[in-house]
C-alpha positions in Angstrom: 0.2 0.1 0.1 1.3 3.4 -0.5 1.8 5.8 1.5 0.8 8.8 -1.2 -2.2 9.6 -2.4 -2.4 11.6 -5.8 -4.4 13.5 -7.9 -4.0 14.8 -11.2 -6.2 17.6 -12.1 -5.9 18.7 -16.2 -5.4 15.5 -16.2 -5.0 14.9 -19.9 -4.4 11.1 -21.3 -3.2 10.7 -17.8 0.5 11.0 -18.3 0.9 12.4 -15.1 -0.9 8.9 -13.6 1.1 6.8 -15.6 4.5 8.2 -13.1 2.4 8.2 -10.3 1.4 4.7 -10.6 5.3 4.3 -11.9 6.8 5.7 -8.4 4.3 3.5 -6.3 2.0 6.7 -5.5 -1.9 5.4 -5.4 -4.2 7.4 -8.0 -7.3 8.7 -6.4 -8.9 10.6 -8.8 -8.0 12.7 -11.7 -10.2 15.7 -14.0 -9.9 17.1 -17.5 -12.7 19.4 -19.6 -11.7 17.7 -22.7 -13.9 14.8 -23.9 -11.5 12.9 -25.8 -8.9 14.0 -24.1 -10.9 11.9 -20.4 -11.4 8.8 -22.8 -8.2 8.2 -23.7 -7.3 9.3 -20.1 -10.1 6.1 -19.3 -8.3 3.6 -21.8 -5.0 4.1 -19.9 -6.3 4.0 -16.6 -9.4 1.7 -16.7 -9.2 1.6 -13.1 -9.5 5.3 -12.0 -11.8 7.3 -11.5 -12.7 10.0 -14.3 -14.5 12.6 -13.7 -15.4 15.4 -16.8 -15.8 18.3 -15.4 -14.2 21.5 -13.9 -12.4 20.9 -10.2 -13.2 23.1 -8.0 -12.6 23.0 -3.8 -16.6 21.1 -3.3 -15.5 18.7 -6.1 -12.9 17.4 -3.7 -13.9 17.8 -0.5 -17.3 15.7 -1.8 -14.3 13.2 -3.2 -11.9 12.7 -0.3 -13.8 14.0 3.1 -10.8 13.4 5.2 -8.7 14.8 4.3 
């Protein structure tokens, strides 16, 4: 189990998430406005939660209530 959890804001195709995975971070969440980027991200990282809209602080509090 990883000691750290990463979130990928403005995730694009998921390069940051892939780097975090390789560095043994847990990934919790990603977001992007672009629909094609979201589809590509989901293809590259099917087990991660992807949200296709903006990322406001309220959304993060709902997803990560313990932080």
